[in-house]
C-alpha positions as CSV (number, residue, x, y, z in Angstrom):
1,M,31.3,22.4,-26.1
2,K,28.0,24.2,-26.0
3,G,26.2,21.2,-27.4
4,K,27.4,18.9,-24.6
5,E,26.7,21.5,-21.9
6,G,23.2,22.1,-23.4
7,K,22.4,18.3,-23.3
8,S,23.7,18.0,-19.7
9,F,21.6,21.1,-18.7
10,S,18.6,19.6,-20.4
11,I,18.9,16.2,-18.7
12,I,19.4,17.9,-15.3
13,N,16.3,20.1,-15.9
14,G,14.3,17.0,-16.9
15,F,15.4,15.2,-13.8
16,M,14.5,18.2,-11.6
17,V,11.1,18.6,-13.2
18,C,10.3,14.9,-12.6
19,L,11.6,15.2,-9.0
20,A,9.4,18.2,-8.5
21,L,6.4,16.3,-9.8
22,I,7.0,13.4,-7.5
23,V,7.4,15.6,-4.4
24,G,4.3,17.5,-5.5
25,F,2.5,14.2,-5.8
26,L,3.4,13.4,-2.2
27,F,2.1,16.7,-0.9
28,I,-1.0,17.1,-3.1
29,C,-2.5,13.6,-2.6
30,P,-3.0,14.1,1.2
31,A,-4.8,17.4,0.4
32,Y,-7.4,15.5,-1.5
33,A,-8.2,13.1,1.4
34,G,-11.4,11.1,1.1
35,T,-14.3,11.2,3.5
36,A,-15.1,8.2,5.7
37,Q,-17.9,7.3,3.4
38,E,-15.6,7.4,0.3
39,I,-13.0,5.3,2.0
40,N,-15.5,2.8,3.2
41,A,-16.9,2.4,-0.3
42,S,-13.4,1.9,-1.8
43,V,-12.6,-0.6,1.0
44,N,-15.7,-2.7,0.2
45,V,-14.8,-2.7,-3.5
46,A,-11.2,-3.8,-2.8
47,L,-12.4,-6.6,-0.4
48,K,-14.9,-7.9,-2.9
49,R,-12.3,-8.0,-5.7
50,F,-9.9,-9.8,-3.3
51,T,-12.3,-12.5,-2.4
52,Q,-13.5,-13.0,-6.0
53,E,-10.0,-13.1,-7.5
54,V,-8.0,-15.0,-4.9
55,K,-9.0,-18.5,-4.1
56,G,-8.9,-18.9,-0.3
57,G,-9.1,-15.1,0.2
58,Q,-12.3,-15.1,2.2
59,E,-11.1,-17.8,4.5
60,F,-7.9,-15.8,5.0
61,L,-9.9,-12.7,5.9
62,N,-12.1,-14.8,8.3
63,A,-9.0,-16.1,10.1
64,S,-7.5,-12.6,10.6
65,K,-7.8,-10.8,14.0
66,G,-7.9,-7.5,12.0
67,V,-7.6,-6.4,8.4
68,L,-6.2,-3.1,7.1
69,V,-7.5,-2.3,3.7
70,M,-5.7,0.4,1.7
71,P,-7.6,0.7,-1.6
72,R,-6.4,2.7,-4.6
73,V,-2.9,3.5,-3.3
74,K,-1.2,5.7,-5.8
75,K,2.5,5.0,-6.6
76,A,4.5,7.2,-9.0
77,G,8.2,7.6,-9.7
78,F,11.1,8.6,-11.8
79,V,14.2,7.6,-10.0
80,V,12.7,9.1,-6.8
81,G,9.2,7.6,-6.1
82,G,6.4,7.9,-3.7
83,Q,3.2,6.2,-2.6
84,Y,0.1,7.6,-0.9
85,G,-3.2,6.0,0.1
86,E,-6.0,6.0,2.7
87,G,-7.8,3.0,4.1
88,A,-9.6,1.5,7.0
89,L,-8.7,-1.0,9.8
90,M,-11.5,-3.6,10.2
91,I,-12.1,-5.9,13.1
92,A,-14.9,-8.4,13.0
93,K,-16.0,-6.8,9.7
94,K,-16.5,-3.3,11.3
95,T,-14.3,-0.3,10.7
96,V,-12.4,0.7,13.9
97,G,-10.1,3.3,12.4
98,Y,-8.8,5.1,9.4
99,Y,-5.2,5.2,8.3
100,N,-3.0,6.7,5.6
101,L,0.1,5.2,4.0
102,I,3.0,7.3,2.9
103,A,6.2,5.8,1.4
104,G,9.2,7.0,-0.6
105,S,11.8,5.2,-2.5
106,V,14.9,5.8,-4.6
107,G,16.1,3.6,-7.4
108,F,15.3,2.6,-11.0
109,Q,11.6,3.3,-11.4
110,I,9.6,5.1,-14.0
111,G,5.8,5.4,-14.2
112,A,2.7,5.4,-12.1
113,Q,0.3,2.8,-10.9
114,E,-2.7,2.2,-8.6
115,M,-2.9,-0.7,-6.3
116,N,-4.8,-2.2,-3.4
117,I,-3.1,-3.3,-0.3
118,I,-4.6,-5.7,2.3
119,L,-2.8,-6.5,5.5
120,C,-4.1,-9.3,7.6
121,F,-3.1,-9.4,11.2
122,M,-3.0,-13.0,12.2
123,D,-2.3,-12.6,15.9
124,E,-3.6,-10.2,18.6
125,K,-0.1,-9.0,19.6
126,A,0.8,-7.7,16.1
127,L,-2.6,-6.1,15.8
128,G,-2.3,-4.5,19.3
129,K,1.2,-3.1,18.4
130,F,-0.2,-1.6,15.2
131,R,-3.2,0.0,16.8
132,S,-1.2,1.5,19.7
133,A,1.5,3.1,17.5
134,S,1.2,6.8,16.5
135,G,3.0,5.9,13.2
136,W,3.7,2.3,12.3
137,E,6.5,1.6,9.8
138,A,6.8,-1.6,7.9
139,G,10.1,-3.3,8.4
140,V,10.8,-1.3,11.6
141,D,7.7,-1.8,13.8
142,G,6.7,-5.1,12.3
143,N,7.4,-7.3,9.3
144,I,4.9,-7.9,6.6
145,T,5.1,-11.2,4.7
146,L,3.8,-10.5,1.2
147,V,1.9,-13.3,-0.5
148,N,2.1,-13.7,-4.3
149,V,-0.2,-16.3,-5.8
150,G,0.0,-17.0,-9.5
151,A,-3.0,-17.3,-11.9
152,G,-5.4,-20.0,-10.6
153,G,-3.4,-20.4,-7.4
154,S,-4.9,-20.3,-4.0
155,I,-3.8,-19.4,-0.5
156,D,-4.0,-21.6,2.6
157,T,-4.3,-20.2,6.0
158,T,-2.9,-23.3,7.6
159,K,0.4,-23.0,5.7
160,I,1.1,-19.3,6.4
161,K,2.1,-18.8,10.1
162,E,3.3,-15.2,10.0
163,P,1.9,-12.5,12.3
164,I,1.2,-10.0,9.5
165,V,0.5,-11.1,5.9
166,G,0.1,-8.7,3.1
167,F,-1.5,-8.9,-0.4
168,V,-0.9,-6.3,-3.1
169,F,-3.1,-6.4,-6.2
170,G,-3.8,-4.2,-9.1
171,Q,-5.9,-4.3,-12.3
172,K,-4.4,-7.7,-13.3
173,G,-4.6,-9.5,-9.9
174,L,-1.9,-10.0,-7.3
175,M,1.3,-8.1,-8.0
176,A,4.8,-9.5,-7.6
177,D,8.1,-7.7,-6.9
178,V,6.4,-5.2,-4.6
179,S,7.9,-4.1,-1.3
180,L,6.2,-2.3,1.6
181,K,9.4,-1.9,3.6
182,G,9.6,1.7,4.8
183,A,5.9,2.3,4.2
184,K,4.5,4.3,7.2
185,F,0.9,3.9,8.3
186,T,-0.6,6.6,10.4
187,K,-4.0,6.8,12.1
188,V,-6.1,9.7,10.8
189,K,-9.5,11.2,12.0
190,K,-12.4,11.1,9.6
């Protein structure tokens, strides 16, 4: 009997250690918040990669009323997961505010990754609602249509008619099977 109890205790301890690491991740990341200059530099790198790697990306950015760029968002999880990142809202290619993103999730997940998120606000009403909110939650305060383009594919602004369109990409281009539902974006001072 001691063998089975020992294994159960070991599994529970392992789970608790992983849970503690994820919770710690969510609280430690905000403590290492970037400066406005650091965020702006990361935003510029993310935008450059986006326009180089996604055919039609620049045209899509040009058609947007506002663009929220969340570069280098960290995501980690072991059953319980979390995301954290900081970025900037740009209107007419100028930064008008800084935001953070915090999200949690429960389900089968193991590992960590870094990704860039770009949200294009295609109409003024959606942009105004986002800017006036003290905390804006995806799926509650507005829906984000995520676009996934395969290798060599391109996007067409005339075919996508949603008010908020999102792109998530990592080291290998646009990422599939990503959800932003429940992600909370909050304006921060820099």
